[in-house]
C-alpha positions as CSV (number, residue, x, y, z in Angstrom):
1,M,-5.4,-36.3,-5.7
2,S,-3.9,-39.4,-7.3
3,E,-5.6,-39.6,-10.5
4,K,-4.4,-37.1,-13.2
5,L,-7.0,-34.7,-14.5
6,G,-5.6,-33.8,-18.0
7,A,-5.6,-30.1,-16.8
8,K,-3.5,-27.2,-17.8
9,V,-3.2,-24.5,-15.0
10,S,-1.5,-21.5,-15.9
11,L,-1.2,-18.6,-13.5
12,V,-0.3,-15.1,-14.3
13,R,0.3,-12.2,-12.2
14,N,-0.5,-8.5,-13.4
15,A,1.4,-5.3,-12.3
16,S,-1.0,-4.9,-9.5
17,G,0.0,-8.3,-8.1
18,K,-3.4,-9.8,-8.8
19,A,-3.0,-13.3,-9.9
20,K,-5.2,-14.6,-12.5
21,V,-5.7,-18.4,-12.7
22,T,-6.5,-20.1,-16.3
23,I,-7.7,-23.8,-16.3
24,S,-7.9,-25.4,-19.4
25,L,-9.4,-28.8,-19.4
26,D,-9.2,-31.6,-22.0
27,E,-12.2,-33.1,-20.4
28,P,-14.5,-30.8,-18.9
29,H,-16.6,-33.2,-17.0
30,K,-13.8,-33.9,-14.6
31,L,-13.7,-30.4,-13.7
32,E,-17.3,-31.1,-12.2
33,Q,-15.9,-34.6,-10.4
34,L,-13.0,-32.1,-8.8
35,I,-15.5,-29.5,-7.5
36,A,-17.5,-32.4,-6.5
37,K,-14.6,-33.9,-4.4
38,L,-13.4,-30.3,-3.0
39,E,-17.2,-29.9,-1.6
40,S,-17.5,-32.9,0.2
């Protein structure tokens, strides 16, 4: 991944050790491009 997605990813662990990942995107359509890349 060479291009910047303009995404902020935050990972929060709760007491039971489960991780919750929150992704906030400046440009939501880039998420679709990323998913398409991951699936190819």
